[in-house]
ZADRENSE-77883 format. One line per field, with one value per residue (C-alpha): residue number from 0; x, y, z. Coordinates in nm, 2 decimals, padded with zeros to 4 digits. Example, Ala and Ser with C-alpha at 12.3 -4.5 7.8 and 13.67 -1.06 7.14 Angstrom:
i: [0 / 1]
X: [01.23 / 01.37]
Y: [-00.45 / -00.11]
Z: [00.78 / 00.71]
END
This chain:
i: [0 / 1 / 2 / 3 / 4 / 5 / 6 / 7 / 8 / 9 / 10 / 11 / 12 / 13 / 14 / 15 / 16 / 17 / 18 / 19 / 20 / 21 / 22 / 23 / 24 / 25 / 26 / 27 / 28 / 29 / 30 / 31 / 32 / 33 / 34 / 35 / 36 / 37 / 38 / 39 / 40 / 41 / 42 / 43 / 44 / 45 / 46 / 47 / 48 / 49 / 50 / 51 / 52 / 53 / 54 / 55 / 56 / 57 / 58 / 59 / 60 / 61 / 62 / 63 / 64 / 65 / 66 / 67 / 68 / 69 / 70 / 71 / 72 / 73 / 74 / 75 / 76 / 77 / 78 / 79 / 80 / 81 / 82 / 83 / 84 / 85 / 86 / 87 / 88 / 89 / 90 / 91 / 92 / 93 / 94 / 95 / 96 / 97 / 98 / 99 / 100 / 101 / 102 / 103 / 104 / 105 / 106 / 107 / 108 / 109 / 110 / 111 / 112 / 113 / 114 / 115 / 116 / 117 / 118 / 119 / 120 / 121 / 122 / 123 / 124 / 125 / 126 / 127 / 128 / 129 / 130 / 131 / 132 / 133 / 134 / 135 / 136 / 137 / 138 / 139 / 140 / 141 / 142 / 143 / 144 / 145 / 146 / 147 / 148 / 149 / 150 / 151 / 152 / 153 / 154 / 155 / 156 / 157 / 158 / 159 / 160 / 161 / 162 / 163 / 164 / 165 / 166 / 167 / 168 / 169 / 170 / 171 / 172 / 173 / 174 / 175 / 176 / 177 / 178 / 179 / 180 / 181 / 182 / 183 / 184 / 185 / 186 / 187 / 188 / 189 / 190 / 191 / 192 / 193 / 194 / 195 / 196 / 197 / 198 / 199 / 200 / 201 / 202 / 203 / 204 / 205 / 206 / 207 / 208 / 209 / 210 / 211 / 212 / 213 / 214 / 215 / 216 / 217 / 218 / 219 / 220 / 221 / 222 / 223 / 224 / 225 / 226 / 227 / 228 / 229 / 230 / 231 / 232 / 233 / 234 / 235 / 236 / 237 / 238 / 239 / 240 / 241 / 242 / 243 / 244 / 245 / 246 / 247 / 248 / 249 / 250 / 251 / 252 / 253 / 254 / 255 / 256 / 257 / 258 / 259 / 260 / 261 / 262 / 263 / 264 / 265 / 266 / 267 / 268 / 269 / 270 / 271 / 272 / 273 / 274 / 275 / 276 / 277 / 278 / 279 / 280 / 281 / 282 / 283 / 284 / 285 / 286 / 287 / 288 / 289 / 290 / 291 / 292 / 293 / 294 / 295 / 296 / 297 / 298 / 299 / 300 / 301 / 302 / 303 / 304 / 305 / 306 / 307 / 308 / 309 / 310 / 311 / 312 / 313 / 314 / 315 / 316 / 317 / 318 / 319 / 320 / 321 / 322 / 323 / 324 / 325 / 326 / 327 / 328 / 329 / 330 / 331 / 332 / 333 / 334 / 335 / 336 / 337 / 338 / 339 / 340 / 341 / 342 / 343 / 344 / 345 / 346 / 347 / 348 / 349 / 350 / 351 / 352 / 353 / 354 / 355 / 356 / 357 / 358 / 359 / 360 / 361 / 362 / 363 / 364 / 365 / 366 / 367 / 368 / 369 / 370 / 371 / 372 / 373 / 374 / 375 / 376 / 377 / 378 / 379 / 380 / 381 / 382 / 383 / 384 / 385 / 386 / 387 / 388 / 389 / 390 / 391 / 392 / 393 / 394 / 395 / 396 / 397 / 398 / 399 / 400 / 401 / 402 / 403 / 404 / 405 / 406 / 407 / 408 / 409 / 410 / 411 / 412 / 413 / 414 / 415 / 416 / 417 / 418 / 419 / 420 / 421 / 422 / 423 / 424 / 425 / 426 / 427 / 428 / 429 / 430 / 431 / 432 / 433 / 434 / 435 / 436 / 437 / 438 / 439 / 440 / 441 / 442 / 443 / 444 / 445 / 446 / 447 / 448 / 449 / 450 / 451 / 452 / 453 / 454 / 455 / 456 / 457 / 458]
X: [-01.04 / -01.15 / -01.12 / -01.12 / -00.80 / -00.46 / -00.24 / 00.00 / 00.37 / 00.65 / 00.90 / 01.21 / 01.14 / 01.19 / 01.44 / 01.65 / 01.64 / 01.74 / 02.08 / 02.14 / 02.12 / 01.93 / 01.61 / 01.32 / 01.05 / 01.09 / 00.83 / 00.57 / 00.63 / 00.46 / 00.15 / 00.10 / 00.15 / -00.12 / -00.36 / -00.30 / -00.33 / -00.67 / -00.81 / -00.77 / -01.11 / -00.95 / -01.14 / -01.26 / -01.13 / -00.84 / -00.76 / -00.44 / -00.28 / -00.35 / -00.19 / 00.13 / 00.39 / 00.51 / 00.16 / 00.23 / -00.06 / -00.12 / -00.43 / -00.25 / 00.06 / -00.15 / -00.37 / -00.06 / 00.03 / -00.32 / -00.28 / 00.07 / 00.23 / 00.51 / 00.72 / 00.43 / 00.39 / 00.75 / 00.74 / 00.43 / 00.59 / 00.91 / 00.71 / 00.68 / 00.95 / 01.32 / 01.34 / 01.06 / 01.25 / 01.35 / 01.00 / 00.83 / 01.04 / 01.07 / 00.77 / 00.51 / 00.24 / 00.00 / -00.02 / -00.01 / -00.14 / -00.27 / -00.42 / -00.65 / -00.74 / -01.12 / -01.08 / -00.92 / -01.25 / -01.41 / -01.12 / -00.75 / -00.60 / -00.44 / -00.07 / 00.04 / 00.40 / 00.46 / 00.33 / 00.56 / 00.85 / 00.76 / 00.75 / 01.08 / 01.26 / 01.12 / 01.23 / 01.58 / 01.61 / 01.50 / 01.72 / 01.42 / 01.53 / 01.31 / 01.43 / 01.62 / 01.87 / 01.71 / 01.87 / 02.06 / 01.90 / 02.22 / 02.15 / 02.35 / 02.21 / 02.41 / 02.26 / 02.41 / 02.36 / 02.29 / 02.01 / 01.65 / 01.57 / 01.89 / 01.85 / 01.49 / 01.55 / 01.85 / 01.65 / 01.36 / 01.58 / 01.79 / 01.47 / 01.41 / 01.76 / 01.95 / 02.32 / 02.30 / 02.59 / 02.54 / 02.80 / 02.80 / 03.01 / 03.05 / 03.22 / 02.90 / 02.58 / 02.25 / 02.26 / 02.05 / 01.96 / 02.32 / 02.45 / 02.13 / 01.88 / 02.00 / 02.07 / 01.79 / 01.54 / 01.71 / 01.98 / 02.25 / 02.39 / 02.06 / 01.84 / 02.01 / 02.31 / 02.08 / 01.85 / 02.14 / 02.27 / 01.94 / 01.96 / 02.32 / 02.19 / 01.99 / 02.32 / 02.34 / 02.70 / 02.79 / 03.10 / 03.17 / 03.39 / 03.29 / 03.19 / 03.01 / 03.14 / 03.48 / 03.58 / 03.38 / 03.13 / 02.79 / 02.92 / 03.20 / 02.95 / 02.77 / 03.10 / 03.16 / 02.85 / 02.57 / 02.24 / 02.06 / 02.14 / 01.93 / 02.04 / 01.93 / 02.20 / 01.98 / 01.99 / 02.29 / 02.36 / 02.23 / 02.05 / 02.12 / 01.94 / 02.22 / 02.19 / 02.48 / 02.71 / 02.62 / 02.98 / 03.09 / 03.26 / 02.98 / 02.73 / 02.67 / 02.40 / 02.19 / 02.32 / 02.68 / 02.61 / 02.41 / 02.67 / 02.95 / 02.77 / 02.67 / 02.98 / 03.21 / 03.00 / 02.97 / 02.66 / 02.89 / 03.04 / 03.35 / 03.43 / 03.65 / 03.54 / 03.61 / 03.24 / 03.19 / 02.85 / 02.78 / 02.65 / 02.35 / 02.24 / 01.98 / 01.84 / 01.66 / 01.38 / 01.08 / 01.10 / 01.21 / 01.57 / 01.55 / 01.40 / 01.68 / 01.94 / 01.80 / 01.74 / 02.09 / 02.23 / 02.03 / 02.17 / 02.53 / 02.48 / 02.34 / 02.05 / 01.87 / 01.60 / 01.41 / 01.36 / 01.08 / 00.90 / 00.55 / 00.35 / 00.35 / 00.05 / 00.24 / 00.56 / 00.62 / 00.79 / 00.60 / 00.37 / 00.55 / 00.89 / 00.76 / 00.59 / 00.92 / 01.12 / 00.89 / 00.90 / 01.28 / 01.31 / 01.37 / 01.27 / 01.05 / 01.06 / 00.79 / 00.67 / 01.03 / 01.26 / 01.64 / 01.78 / 02.15 / 02.40 / 02.60 / 02.97 / 03.26 / 03.59 / 03.73 / 03.43 / 03.26 / 02.88 / 02.75 / 02.38 / 02.11 / 01.91 / 01.55 / 01.22 / 00.87 / 00.63 / 00.25 / 00.06 / -00.11 / -00.29 / -00.20 / 00.09 / 00.13 / 00.20 / -00.14 / 00.02 / -00.04 / 00.25 / 00.46 / 00.49 / 00.74 / 00.60 / 00.75 / 00.98 / 00.99 / 01.36 / 01.52 / 01.84 / 01.87 / 02.20 / 02.37 / 02.72 / 02.61 / 02.35 / 02.24 / 02.06 / 01.79 / 01.63 / 01.62 / 01.86 / 01.91 / 02.09 / 02.47 / 02.53 / 02.83 / 02.64 / 02.44 / 02.74 / 02.95 / 02.68 / 02.57 / 02.20 / 02.10 / 01.88 / 01.79 / 01.52 / 01.58 / 01.62 / 01.90 / 01.69 / 01.71 / 01.41 / 01.20 / 00.98 / 00.72 / 00.65 / 00.89 / 01.18 / 01.31 / 01.54 / 01.63 / 01.91 / 01.82 / 01.83 / 01.91 / 01.64 / 01.63 / 01.42 / 01.40 / 01.55 / 01.76 / 01.44 / 01.20 / 01.44 / 01.44 / 01.15 / 01.07 / 01.24 / 00.92 / 00.87 / 01.22 / 01.16 / 00.84 / 01.04 / 01.30 / 01.03 / 00.86 / 01.20 / 01.29 / 00.96 / 01.02 / 01.38 / 01.27 / 00.99 / 01.25 / 01.53 / 01.31 / 01.16]
Y: [-00.82 / -01.18 / -01.22 / -01.60 / -01.62 / -01.52 / -01.28 / -01.48 / -01.48 / -01.44 / -01.72 / -01.80 / -02.02 / -02.39 / -02.46 / -02.16 / -02.20 / -02.56 / -02.44 / -02.17 / -02.11 / -01.78 / -01.76 / -01.95 / -01.72 / -01.36 / -01.22 / -00.95 / -00.59 / -00.31 / -00.31 / -00.69 / -00.69 / -00.43 / -00.62 / -00.94 / -00.77 / -00.63 / -00.98 / -01.02 / -01.01 / -00.88 / -01.14 / -01.06 / -01.40 / -01.46 / -01.83 / -01.76 / -01.62 / -01.95 / -02.14 / -01.94 / -02.10 / -01.75 / -01.59 / -01.30 / -01.05 / -01.14 / -00.93 / -00.64 / -00.64 / -00.71 / -00.41 / -00.19 / -00.33 / -00.27 / 00.10 / 00.11 / 00.15 / -00.10 / 00.03 / -00.01 / -00.37 / -00.44 / -00.30 / -00.51 / -00.83 / -00.74 / -00.75 / -01.13 / -01.26 / -01.20 / -01.38 / -01.26 / -01.27 / -01.63 / -01.74 / -01.58 / -01.81 / -02.15 / -02.18 / -02.44 / -02.18 / -02.41 / -02.62 / -02.33 / -01.97 / -02.01 / -02.35 / -02.17 / -01.88 / -01.87 / -01.78 / -02.12 / -02.29 / -02.20 / -02.04 / -01.97 / -01.86 / -01.52 / -01.55 / -01.47 / -01.61 / -01.41 / -01.09 / -01.15 / -01.20 / -00.88 / -00.68 / -00.81 / -00.76 / -00.40 / -00.33 / -00.46 / -00.27 / 00.05 / 00.00 / 00.03 / 00.03 / -00.23 / -00.24 / -00.03 / -00.15 / -00.14 / -00.07 / -00.37 / -00.56 / -00.71 / -01.07 / -01.29 / -01.57 / -01.80 / -01.94 / -02.26 / -02.26 / -01.97 / -02.14 / -02.04 / -02.14 / -01.98 / -01.66 / -01.62 / -01.68 / -01.44 / -01.16 / -01.19 / -01.18 / -00.89 / -00.69 / -00.74 / -00.61 / -00.94 / -00.96 / -01.24 / -01.43 / -01.70 / -01.97 / -02.12 / -02.43 / -02.33 / -02.02 / -01.85 / -01.77 / -01.91 / -02.28 / -02.47 / -02.14 / -02.11 / -02.46 / -02.66 / -02.48 / -02.41 / -02.07 / -02.09 / -02.12 / -01.89 / -01.65 / -01.62 / -01.27 / -01.10 / -01.26 / -01.46 / -01.23 / -00.93 / -01.09 / -01.21 / -00.85 / -00.72 / -00.95 / -00.83 / -00.47 / -00.55 / -00.61 / -00.99 / -01.11 / -01.41 / -01.62 / -01.86 / -02.17 / -02.26 / -02.63 / -02.68 / -02.99 / -02.94 / -02.58 / -02.51 / -02.69 / -02.59 / -02.61 / -02.37 / -02.13 / -02.11 / -02.05 / -01.76 / -01.59 / -01.69 / -01.70 / -01.93 / -02.13 / -02.21 / -02.51 / -02.47 / -02.69 / -02.86 / -03.21 / -03.26 / -03.63 / -03.81 / -04.14 / -04.42 / -04.73 / -04.98 / -05.17 / -05.34 / -05.10 / -04.79 / -04.73 / -04.71 / -04.41 / -04.19 / -04.25 / -03.96 / -03.79 / -03.50 / -03.30 / -03.34 / -03.28 / -02.96 / -02.83 / -02.88 / -02.70 / -02.41 / -02.36 / -02.41 / -02.19 / -02.45 / -02.25 / -01.96 / -01.97 / -01.78 / -02.03 / -02.33 / -02.59 / -02.96 / -03.06 / -03.38 / -03.45 / -03.77 / -03.78 / -03.98 / -03.90 / -04.09 / -03.91 / -04.15 / -03.98 / -03.76 / -03.46 / -03.10 / -03.19 / -03.46 / -03.20 / -02.96 / -03.22 / -03.35 / -03.00 / -02.90 / -03.21 / -03.12 / -02.76 / -02.90 / -03.10 / -03.44 / -03.65 / -03.63 / -03.86 / -03.92 / -04.27 / -04.29 / -04.59 / -04.44 / -04.27 / -03.92 / -03.84 / -03.93 / -03.72 / -03.52 / -03.23 / -02.90 / -02.92 / -02.61 / -02.78 / -03.10 / -02.89 / -02.70 / -03.02 / -03.18 / -02.86 / -02.86 / -03.22 / -03.43 / -03.79 / -03.95 / -04.33 / -04.35 / -04.68 / -04.78 / -04.89 / -04.94 / -05.28 / -05.26 / -05.01 / -05.18 / -05.10 / -05.19 / -05.35 / -05.01 / -04.96 / -04.69 / -04.67 / -04.82 / -04.85 / -04.91 / -05.23 / -05.15 / -05.33 / -05.20 / -05.13 / -05.11 / -04.94 / -05.14 / -05.05 / -04.73 / -04.75 / -04.57 / -04.24 / -04.27 / -04.31 / -04.63 / -04.88 / -04.97 / -05.34 / -05.50 / -05.65 / -06.00 / -06.06 / -05.69 / -05.62 / -05.39 / -05.18 / -04.80 / -04.70 / -04.42 / -04.32 / -04.12 / -04.19 / -03.92 / -04.05 / -03.81 / -04.01 / -03.75 / -03.65 / -03.67 / -03.44 / -03.48 / -03.64 / -03.42 / -03.17 / -03.42 / -03.65 / -03.37 / -03.22 / -03.38 / -03.40 / -03.33 / -03.63 / -03.74 / -03.98 / -04.30 / -04.09 / -03.88 / -03.57 / -03.35 / -03.40 / -03.09 / -03.11 / -02.88 / -02.64 / -02.38 / -02.61 / -02.65 / -02.95 / -03.19 / -02.95 / -02.63 / -02.31 / -02.50 / -02.47 / -02.63 / -02.61 / -02.68 / -02.99 / -03.06 / -03.15 / -03.26 / -03.41 / -03.27 / -03.03 / -02.69 / -02.36 / -02.19 / -02.46 / -02.41 / -02.04 / -02.10 / -02.31 / -02.03 / -01.78 / -01.98 / -02.05 / -01.68 / -01.60 / -01.87 / -01.76 / -01.40 / -01.51 / -01.72 / -01.46 / -01.16 / -01.30]
Z: [05.12 / 05.17 / 05.55 / 05.52 / 05.31 / 05.43 / 05.24 / 05.02 / 05.13 / 04.88 / 04.85 / 04.64 / 04.34 / 04.44 / 04.16 / 04.25 / 04.63 / 04.60 / 04.49 / 04.75 / 05.13 / 05.10 / 05.31 / 05.15 / 05.28 / 05.18 / 05.43 / 05.42 / 05.32 / 05.51 / 05.28 / 05.29 / 05.67 / 05.72 / 05.49 / 05.68 / 06.02 / 05.91 / 05.90 / 06.28 / 06.46 / 06.78 / 06.98 / 07.33 / 07.45 / 07.22 / 07.21 / 07.01 / 07.33 / 07.52 / 07.23 / 07.26 / 07.51 / 07.60 / 07.60 / 07.37 / 07.35 / 06.99 / 06.92 / 07.08 / 06.86 / 06.55 / 06.62 / 06.62 / 06.27 / 06.15 / 06.25 / 06.09 / 06.43 / 06.37 / 06.66 / 06.90 / 06.77 / 06.83 / 07.19 / 07.26 / 07.16 / 07.35 / 07.67 / 07.63 / 07.39 / 07.36 / 07.02 / 06.80 / 06.47 / 06.55 / 06.66 / 06.36 / 06.14 / 06.32 / 06.56 / 06.47 / 06.47 / 06.29 / 06.61 / 06.85 / 06.81 / 06.46 / 06.55 / 06.79 / 06.56 / 06.51 / 06.14 / 06.09 / 06.16 / 05.83 / 05.65 / 05.70 / 06.03 / 06.06 / 05.96 / 06.32 / 06.27 / 05.95 / 06.12 / 06.42 / 06.18 / 05.99 / 06.31 / 06.44 / 06.11 / 06.08 / 06.44 / 06.37 / 06.04 / 06.21 / 06.52 / 06.76 / 07.13 / 07.30 / 07.65 / 07.90 / 08.16 / 08.51 / 08.85 / 08.98 / 09.27 / 09.40 / 09.32 / 09.07 / 08.85 / 08.63 / 08.31 / 08.16 / 07.78 / 07.54 / 07.35 / 07.34 / 07.70 / 07.85 / 07.65 / 07.74 / 08.11 / 08.11 / 07.93 / 08.17 / 08.48 / 08.35 / 08.31 / 08.68 / 08.78 / 08.82 / 08.74 / 08.48 / 08.32 / 08.06 / 08.02 / 07.67 / 07.57 / 07.21 / 07.07 / 06.97 / 07.16 / 07.02 / 07.08 / 06.83 / 06.66 / 06.55 / 06.51 / 06.44 / 06.22 / 05.86 / 05.72 / 05.46 / 05.75 / 06.00 / 05.89 / 06.15 / 06.12 / 06.00 / 06.27 / 06.55 / 06.61 / 06.64 / 06.89 / 07.10 / 07.09 / 07.21 / 07.51 / 07.58 / 07.57 / 07.88 / 08.07 / 08.02 / 08.01 / 07.79 / 07.84 / 07.56 / 07.55 / 07.90 / 07.95 / 08.28 / 08.45 / 08.28 / 08.28 / 08.60 / 08.81 / 08.94 / 09.29 / 09.20 / 09.05 / 09.38 / 09.55 / 09.32 / 09.46 / 09.22 / 09.41 / 09.16 / 08.85 / 08.54 / 08.32 / 07.96 / 07.81 / 07.55 / 07.43 / 07.21 / 07.24 / 06.93 / 06.91 / 06.67 / 06.56 / 06.65 / 06.32 / 06.14 / 05.95 / 06.16 / 06.25 / 05.88 / 05.72 / 05.59 / 05.87 / 06.11 / 06.31 / 06.19 / 06.48 / 06.38 / 06.01 / 06.07 / 06.33 / 06.08 / 05.80 / 06.03 / 06.23 / 05.93 / 05.72 / 05.44 / 05.33 / 05.21 / 04.86 / 04.98 / 05.26 / 05.18 / 05.43 / 05.49 / 05.52 / 05.33 / 05.16 / 04.96 / 04.61 / 04.73 / 05.08 / 05.29 / 05.60 / 05.84 / 06.03 / 05.97 / 06.21 / 06.15 / 06.20 / 05.94 / 05.70 / 05.78 / 05.71 / 05.39 / 05.25 / 05.35 / 05.17 / 04.86 / 04.86 / 04.89 / 04.57 / 04.68 / 04.56 / 04.89 / 05.03 / 05.35 / 05.48 / 05.74 / 05.89 / 05.89 / 05.62 / 05.48 / 05.70 / 06.01 / 05.94 / 06.26 / 06.08 / 06.02 / 05.71 / 05.57 / 05.58 / 05.42 / 05.15 / 05.08 / 05.08 / 04.82 / 04.60 / 04.61 / 04.49 / 04.80 / 04.75 / 05.02 / 05.10 / 05.36 / 05.52 / 05.50 / 05.78 / 05.76 / 05.86 / 05.77 / 05.62 / 05.35 / 05.30 / 05.07 / 05.18 / 05.29 / 05.53 / 05.32 / 05.28 / 04.95 / 05.03 / 05.29 / 05.32 / 05.41 / 05.46 / 05.37 / 05.66 / 05.71 / 05.98 / 06.25 / 06.57 / 06.76 / 07.01 / 07.34 / 07.16 / 06.98 / 06.64 / 06.44 / 06.50 / 06.20 / 06.12 / 05.89 / 05.57 / 05.53 / 05.23 / 05.13 / 05.17 / 04.92 / 04.89 / 04.83 / 04.68 / 04.87 / 05.00 / 05.31 / 05.58 / 05.83 / 06.14 / 06.26 / 06.54 / 06.82 / 07.09 / 07.47 / 07.71 / 07.76 / 08.10 / 08.18 / 08.40 / 08.60 / 08.65 / 08.80 / 09.02 / 09.35 / 09.41 / 09.05 / 08.95 / 08.60 / 08.46 / 08.26 / 07.94 / 08.10 / 08.12 / 08.43 / 08.67 / 08.72 / 09.02 / 08.88 / 08.59 / 08.73 / 08.64 / 09.00 / 09.00 / 09.28 / 09.38 / 09.58 / 09.38 / 09.06 / 08.79 / 08.44 / 08.13 / 07.76 / 07.59 / 07.90 / 08.08 / 07.80 / 07.55 / 07.20 / 07.15 / 06.99 / 07.03 / 07.16 / 07.43 / 07.55 / 07.56 / 07.76 / 08.01 / 08.04 / 08.11 / 08.39 / 08.55 / 08.55 / 08.72 / 08.98 / 09.04 / 09.09 / 09.34 / 09.53 / 09.55 / 09.61 / 09.93]
END
């Protein structure tokens, strides 16, 4: 075994997967997982753990895999994470745990994410019981939003004996895991539904189709006897460029597009859905959501391209997602910025007028600022434009709750890392506080809030 090289992972052939919604990565089998786990040095001061937002004992669970004790590995991860099959698939490990792995200095980091995924999938397939209900402590906590932050907070509190109820606006629990991330990256029934079910087994109750601020208010939840509330409502309000033509037929946000495809099951051949996809689709943006939208468009039959104002090196999406998009045939127009969306007399999209860009000095974010190249305008023919420019929280909760303050971006203000808001006994975390970020960061926020709520209510 070459300790400096990771065990290759099996994937669908790019030409085949570009026509289906089956999972791209096929994962490790038992033999491959043991070989990869054997590369781990079991460091005395494991930096990989410090790189994990939920501080999983990474050397600990990998040691169990090395010894072929897969159940032990699953139980070790379960101490820290309620969503291991999700995180093993969608976490940016290269910037977190794997980015800290000492083997990555001279070789390739241990495939921590793929090993976490293997462990969780093995546990689900073998119906391993990972947690027991504990004796109730008599305290009630309400969780707003059944996404990664809410589910994590709920699971951690349930393990401490709290009576936990999650209130979810949509008809299915999972938040962005269900309506945002595409099936080919995160299977809904095989992965998300099972992890939600594991949280319900802890005693967590989930009420769907409840819109906080409409169906019921935060004040009314307190009146019903809840001792504390955690807001993990995400950031579902899309941003646009405010350029001419943006209100035309055929222009929509990546949020709306991915939600339609996921909730209407447009990825299933046996579902007849009304989801419209153009013949030539342009996705504006370069993050993970943009990659999800463009690769989804491709699978639904479109010629799909990315338009991004910086270069390939500056694309904020995960390297793995960019690599997969290229393999599948996505077209990239980088150093390109939209100026106007062109339409016909009926108001339908016919193209997008763009200008070439060049990179200047770094801006406040540390990235080189894109500058327009004079006289470089050109038109890309298309009949659908998907804007993937980030999102902000919906103002409904803050506008219907006294004393709940937001910042200039509409995000709830957390007074410290526990997520305590400006309203007593109301905590918040994830995208509702930070704006659009990653699943694992939202989980980390849910975990910290659960600890803080427990410390406050157990006094």
